[in-house]
TORSEVO-446281 format. One record per residue (C-alpha): residue in three letters; residue number from 1; x, y, z. Coordinates in steps of 0.05 Angstrom, whole numbers, plus 32768, in hexadecimal, padded with zeros to 4 digits. Layout:
<sites>
[site 'ALA',NUM,[X,Y,Z]]
...
</sites>
This chain:
<sites>
[site 'MET',1,[8178,7E9A,805E]]
[site 'LEU',2,[813E,7E72,8047]]
[site 'TYR',3,[8102,7E7B,8069]]
[site 'LEU',4,[80B0,7E61,8059]]
[site 'TYR',5,[8073,7E91,8072]]
[site 'ASN',6,[802E,7E82,8060]]
[site 'TYR',7,[7FFD,7EB2,8078]]
[site 'GLN',8,[7FAB,7EA5,8083]]
[site 'THR',9,[7F7D,7ED8,8084]]
[site 'ILE',10,[7F29,7EC6,808F]]
[site 'VAL',11,[7EF8,7EF0,8097]]
[site 'ARG',12,[7EB8,7EDD,80AD]]
[site 'PHE',13,[7E77,7F0E,809D]]
[site 'THR',14,[7E3A,7EFE,80CC]]
[site 'GLN',15,[7E0E,7F08,8087]]
[site 'GLU',16,[7E16,7F02,8044]]
[site 'VAL',17,[7E3E,7F43,801F]]
[site 'ASN',18,[7E41,7F5B,7FDB]]
[site 'THR',19,[7E65,7F8B,7FAE]]
[site 'HIS',20,[7EA4,7F79,7FD8]]
[site 'PHE',21,[7EE2,7F9F,7FC3]]
[site 'ILE',22,[7F2F,7F92,7FE0]]
[site 'LYS',23,[7F77,7FAC,7FE2]]
[site 'LEU',24,[7FAD,7F74,7FF6]]
[site 'ARG',25,[7FE8,7F82,8010]]
[site 'CYS',26,[7FFB,7F3F,8023]]
[site 'LEU',27,[8030,7F30,7FE2]]
[site 'PRO',28,[8086,7F2E,7FF9]]
[site 'CYS',29,[809F,7F67,7FD6]]
[site 'GLU',30,[80E4,7F57,7FAC]]
[site 'ASN',31,[811A,7F89,7FC4]]
[site 'HIS',32,[8168,7F80,7FC4]]
[site 'CYS',33,[8170,7F53,8010]]
[site 'GLN',34,[8130,7F2F,7FFC]]
[site 'HIS',35,[811A,7EF6,7FB8]]
[site 'LEU',36,[80E6,7ED5,7FB5]]
[site 'VAL',37,[80EC,7E92,7FA2]]
[site 'GLN',38,[80A7,7E6D,7F9D]]
[site 'GLU',39,[8061,7E92,7FB0]]
[site 'ASP',40,[8011,7E7E,7FB6]]
[site 'PHE',41,[7FD5,7EA5,7FB2]]
[site 'ILE',42,[7F8F,7E8A,7FC4]]
[site 'LEU',43,[7F5A,7EB3,7FC9]]
[site 'HIS',44,[7F0D,7E9B,7FE2]]
[site 'PRO',45,[7EDC,7EB0,7FC8]]
[site 'ASP',46,[7EEC,7EB4,7F88]]
[site 'MET',47,[7EFC,7EFB,7F69]]
[site 'LYS',48,[7F13,7F2D,7F35]]
[site 'LEU',49,[7F61,7F35,7F46]]
[site 'ILE',50,[7F8A,7F69,7F2B]]
[site 'GLU',51,[7FD9,7F69,7F45]]
[site 'GLY',52,[7FFC,7FAE,7F42]]
[site 'LEU',53,[802A,7FEA,7F73]]
[site 'ASP',54,[8009,8015,7F9C]]
[site 'THR',55,[802C,805E,7FA1]]
[site 'PHE',56,[8060,8041,7FCE]]
[site 'ASN',57,[8073,8012,7F99]]
[site 'ASN',58,[804E,7FD2,7FC9]]
[site 'ARG',59,[803D,7F9D,7FAD]]
[site 'ILE',60,[7FEE,7FA1,7FB3]]
[site 'ILE',61,[7FA9,7F72,7F9C]]
[site 'THR',62,[7F6E,7F8B,7F8A]]
[site 'GLY',63,[7F32,7F68,7F7A]]
[site 'SER',64,[7EE2,7F69,7F8A]]
[site 'SER',65,[7EAD,7F3D,7F81]]
[site 'LEU',66,[7E5B,7F50,7F75]]
[site 'ASP',67,[7E48,7F03,7F8F]]
[site 'PRO',68,[7E36,7EFB,7FC7]]
[site 'HIS',69,[7E59,7ED9,8001]]
[site 'ASP',70,[7E5B,7ED3,8052]]
[site 'SER',71,[7EA8,7EC5,8054]]
[site 'LEU',72,[7EF0,7ED8,8036]]
[site 'ALA',73,[7F2B,7EB9,8040]]
[site 'TYR',74,[7F71,7EC6,8020]]
[site 'ILE',75,[7FB8,7E9D,8026]]
[site 'SER',76,[7FF9,7EB6,8014]]
[site 'SER',77,[802E,7E92,8012]]
[site 'GLY',78,[8070,7E81,7FF8]]
[site 'ILE',79,[80C3,7E7A,8006]]
[site 'VAL',80,[80ED,7EBB,8006]]
[site 'ASP',81,[8136,7EBC,7FFC]]
[site 'LEU',82,[8148,7EF6,803C]]
[site 'ASP',83,[8197,7F0D,8035]]
[site 'GLU',84,[81A0,7F44,8071]]
[site 'TYR',85,[816F,7F7F,8073]]
[site 'ARG',86,[8195,7FBE,8049]]
[site 'ILE',87,[817B,7FD8,8015]]
[site 'PRO',88,[8198,8000,7FE7]]
[site 'ALA',89,[8175,804A,7FDB]]
[site 'GLU',90,[819A,8087,7FBF]]
[site 'SER',91,[8165,80B5,7FEA]]
[site 'ALA',92,[8123,80B6,8013]]
[site 'GLU',93,[80E7,80E0,7FFA]]
[site 'PRO',94,[80D2,8119,801D]]
[site 'TYR',95,[8097,80F7,8040]]
[site 'TYR',96,[80C2,80C2,8063]]
[site 'SER',97,[80DA,8107,8090]]
[site 'VAL',98,[8096,812A,8095]]
[site 'GLU',99,[805C,811B,80CC]]
[site 'THR',100,[801B,80FB,80D2]]
[site 'THR',101,[7FEA,80F6,80EB]]
[site 'LYS',102,[7FFB,80AE,8110]]
[site 'THR',103,[8049,80C3,810D]]
[site 'THR',104,[804B,810C,8130]]
[site 'TYR',105,[8074,8116,816C]]
[site 'CYS',106,[8060,8133,81B6]]
[site 'LYS',107,[8082,814E,81F1]]
[site 'GLU',108,[807B,8110,8215]]
[site 'MET',109,[80AF,80F0,81D7]]
[site 'ASP',110,[80DE,811F,81FC]]
[site 'ALA',111,[80EC,80E8,822C]]
[site 'VAL',112,[8111,80BE,81FC]]
[site 'ARG',113,[8146,80D7,8203]]
[site 'VAL',114,[818E,80CC,81DB]]
[site 'ASP',115,[81D2,80E7,81D7]]
[site 'ASN',116,[81E3,811C,8194]]
[site 'TYR',117,[8201,80F0,8168]]
[site 'ASP',118,[821A,80F6,8125]]
[site 'ASP',119,[8211,80B4,8113]]
[site 'LYS',120,[81BB,80B1,8103]]
[site 'TRP',121,[81C6,8068,80FA]]
[site 'LEU',122,[81D6,8065,8142]]
[site 'THR',123,[81A7,8093,8151]]
[site 'ALA',124,[816A,806E,813D]]
[site 'TRP',125,[8190,803D,8156]]
[site 'THR',126,[818D,805F,81A1]]
[site 'LEU',127,[813C,8072,819A]]
[site 'CYS',128,[8131,8029,8182]]
[site 'THR',129,[8146,8003,81C8]]
[site 'GLU',130,[8133,803A,81F3]]
[site 'LEU',131,[80E6,8041,81D4]]
[site 'ASN',132,[80F3,7FED,81EB]]
[site 'LYS',133,[80FF,8009,8228]]
[site 'GLN',134,[80C8,8033,823B]]
[site 'MET',135,[8088,8011,8213]]
[site 'THR',136,[8061,7FC9,822B]]
[site 'TYR',137,[8041,7FA4,81FA]]
[site 'GLU',138,[7FFD,7F9D,8209]]
[site 'PRO',139,[7FC8,7F8B,81CD]]
[site 'ASN',140,[7F8B,7FAB,81D1]]
[site 'THR',141,[7F94,7FE4,81F3]]
[site 'THR',142,[7FA5,800B,81A9]]
[site 'ASN',143,[7F7A,8001,8167]]
[site 'MET',144,[7F86,8010,8125]]
[site 'ASN',145,[7F74,805F,812B]]
[site 'THR',146,[7FA2,8069,8168]]
[site 'SER',147,[7FE1,809B,8159]]
[site 'ALA',148,[802E,809B,8176]]
[site 'ALA',149,[801A,80CE,81A7]]
[site 'GLU',150,[7FE2,80AC,81BF]]
[site 'ALA',151,[8008,806B,81CF]]
[site 'PHE',152,[8041,8086,81E6]]
[site 'ARG',153,[801B,80AB,8220]]
[site 'SER',154,[7FF9,806A,8238]]
[site 'ARG',155,[8040,804C,8227]]
[site 'ARG',156,[8016,800A,820E]]
[site 'GLY',157,[800B,7FE5,81CF]]
[site 'VAL',158,[801B,7FBD,8191]]
[site 'CYS',159,[804E,7FC2,815B]]
[site 'GLN',160,[8027,7FEA,8136]]
[site 'ASP',161,[802E,801E,816A]]
[site 'TYR',162,[807B,8019,817B]]
[site 'ALA',163,[808D,801D,8131]]
[site 'HIS',164,[8066,8063,8126]]
[site 'ILE',165,[8087,8071,816B]]
[site 'LEU',166,[80C9,806A,8149]]
[site 'ILE',167,[80BB,808F,810E]]
[site 'ALA',168,[80A5,80C1,8127]]
[site 'LEU',169,[80E5,80CA,8166]]
[site 'CYS',170,[810C,80B7,8121]]
[site 'ARG',171,[80EE,80F6,8100]]
[site 'HIS',172,[80F5,8124,8133]]
[site 'ASN',173,[813B,8115,813D]]
[site 'GLY',174,[814E,811D,80E2]]
[site 'ILE',175,[8154,80DB,80D8]]
[site 'PRO',176,[8122,80CA,809E]]
[site 'ALA',177,[80F2,8083,80B4]]
[site 'ARG',178,[80B3,8061,8099]]
[site 'TYR',179,[8089,8025,80AB]]
[site 'VAL',180,[8089,7FE3,8099]]
[site 'ASN',181,[8061,7F98,80A0]]
[site 'GLY',182,[806E,7F5F,808E]]
[site 'PHE',183,[8082,7F15,80AD]]
[site 'ILE',184,[80AE,7EFD,80DF]]
[site 'ALA',185,[80B5,7EB8,8102]]
[site 'GLY',186,[8093,7EAC,813D]]
[site 'GLU',187,[8057,7EDA,812A]]
[site 'GLY',188,[8015,7ECD,8128]]
[site 'GLU',189,[7FFA,7F0F,810B]]
[site 'THR',190,[801B,7F38,80D9]]
[site 'HIS',191,[805B,7F64,80FC]]
[site 'ALA',192,[806B,7FB0,80EC]]
[site 'TRP',193,[80B1,7FCF,80F3]]
[site 'VAL',194,[80D8,800D,80DA]]
[site 'GLU',195,[8107,801E,80AF]]
[site 'VAL',196,[813A,8055,80B5]]
[site 'PHE',197,[815D,8079,806E]]
[site 'VAL',198,[81A5,8078,8088]]
[site 'GLU',199,[81DA,80A1,805F]]
[site 'ASN',200,[8221,8095,804C]]
[site 'ALA',201,[8219,8043,806C]]
[site 'GLU',202,[8259,8017,805E]]
[site 'ASN',203,[823E,8008,801C]]
[site 'GLY',204,[8212,8044,8007]]
[site 'ASN',205,[81D2,8069,8026]]
[site 'GLU',206,[819A,8033,8031]]
[site 'TRP',207,[815F,8022,8059]]
[site 'ARG',208,[8163,7FFB,8097]]
[site 'ALA',209,[8132,7FE0,80C2]]
[site 'LEU',210,[812A,7FD9,8108]]
[site 'ASP',211,[80F4,7FB4,813B]]
[site 'PRO',212,[80DC,7FDC,8177]]
[site 'THR',213,[80AF,7FB1,818E]]
[site 'HIS',214,[80ED,7F76,81A8]]
[site 'GLY',215,[8119,7FB0,81A8]]
[site 'ASN',216,[8157,7F9B,8174]]
[site 'TYR',217,[8176,7FAF,8125]]
[site 'VAL',218,[8142,7F83,80F7]]
[site 'ASP',219,[817F,7F54,80D7]]
[site 'TYR',220,[815C,7F19,80BA]]
[site 'GLY',221,[811D,7EF4,80BB]]
[site 'TYR',222,[80ED,7F2C,80B3]]
[site 'ILE',223,[80C5,7F20,806E]]
[site 'LYS',224,[80B1,7F6A,8050]]
[site 'LEU',225,[8061,7F77,802F]]
[site 'ALA',226,[806E,7FC5,8029]]
[site 'HIS',227,[8083,7FFC,8041]]
[site 'GLY',228,[8058,8047,804D]]
[site 'ARG',229,[8057,808B,806A]]
[site 'ASP',230,[802E,8063,80A9]]
[site 'ALA',231,[8012,802A,80B6]]
[site 'ASP',232,[7FD8,8048,808D]]
[site 'ASP',233,[7FFA,804E,804A]]
[site 'CYS',234,[8005,7FFA,8050]]
[site 'THR',235,[7FD4,7FD7,806F]]
[site 'VAL',236,[7FD6,7F8D,8051]]
[site 'SER',237,[7F81,7F81,8051]]
[site 'ARG',238,[7F43,7FB6,804A]]
[site 'GLY',239,[7F07,7FB4,801C]]
[site 'ILE',240,[7EC7,7FC3,801D]]
[site 'TYR',241,[7E7D,7FAE,800C]]
[site 'THR',242,[7E39,7FB9,8008]]
[site 'GLY',243,[7E0C,7F94,8043]]
[site 'MET',244,[7E04,7F9D,808C]]
[site 'ALA',245,[7E2A,7F5E,80A6]]
[site 'LEU',246,[7E5B,7F61,80E6]]
[site 'GLN',247,[7EA5,7F4D,80D7]]
[site 'GLN',248,[7EDF,7F1C,80F7]]
[site 'THR',249,[7F1F,7F0F,80E1]]
[site 'GLU',250,[7F4C,7ED8,80EC]]
[site 'ILE',251,[7F8F,7EDF,80DD]]
[site 'ARG',252,[7FC7,7EAC,80E4]]
[site 'VAL',253,[801F,7EAE,80CA]]
[site 'ILE',254,[8041,7E76,80CC]]
[site 'VAL',255,[8088,7E94,80B6]]
[site 'ASN',256,[80CA,7E58,80B9]]
[site 'LYS',257,[8110,7E52,80A6]]
[site 'ILE',258,[8124,7E1F,8075]]
</sites>
């Protein structure tokens, strides 16, 4: 299935800044179930750009500018061909089974109860649906630094929080899990979901995906950008600059099936 995506970001500064360095993960990845048909990237102001890979094999763009400017804007757009969301893998790296600061399990999460299934995929799916029932999606109740434990205790949060909590639950139940961000149809911003490692699957070991925010199994329509142990490993944009300016960021994402 073909999907058209358009990701736009504009950052406005209250005064000119300079010596500006950026790191972006706004380019869709290429994997077993996601293939790039066309892609375009535009950035203003002009910067010296280098494309590469990070520690987790995610595509990154790094850039720098020494010239004064009062805004930064970039557009990542193109067409991807999506198959059913399954990513073959021989094994999962050990760090996808270890807690991080943002994915630490807490006693209150015992409220998300599941039967002791032998099937890890069924366990992960049940955790996803039960978590979705107990949480309320409510923007502006958490921030980028909120941990899974903090969000779960309040039972409120956004997609990042839902993903962190499900990762904590999966790892606590012996299931390797990783954080994923990207685009989905109908979302005005980037979205976050979770990949879990399934051993001895019908077609071999593989990563499958769950979306705890919507309480569903991921099959089609999810365009993946990057993955990591938690959100800190795969931020879409990060930057540093010289100056006393404050900044305001606007993001718009459009995804349509062709």
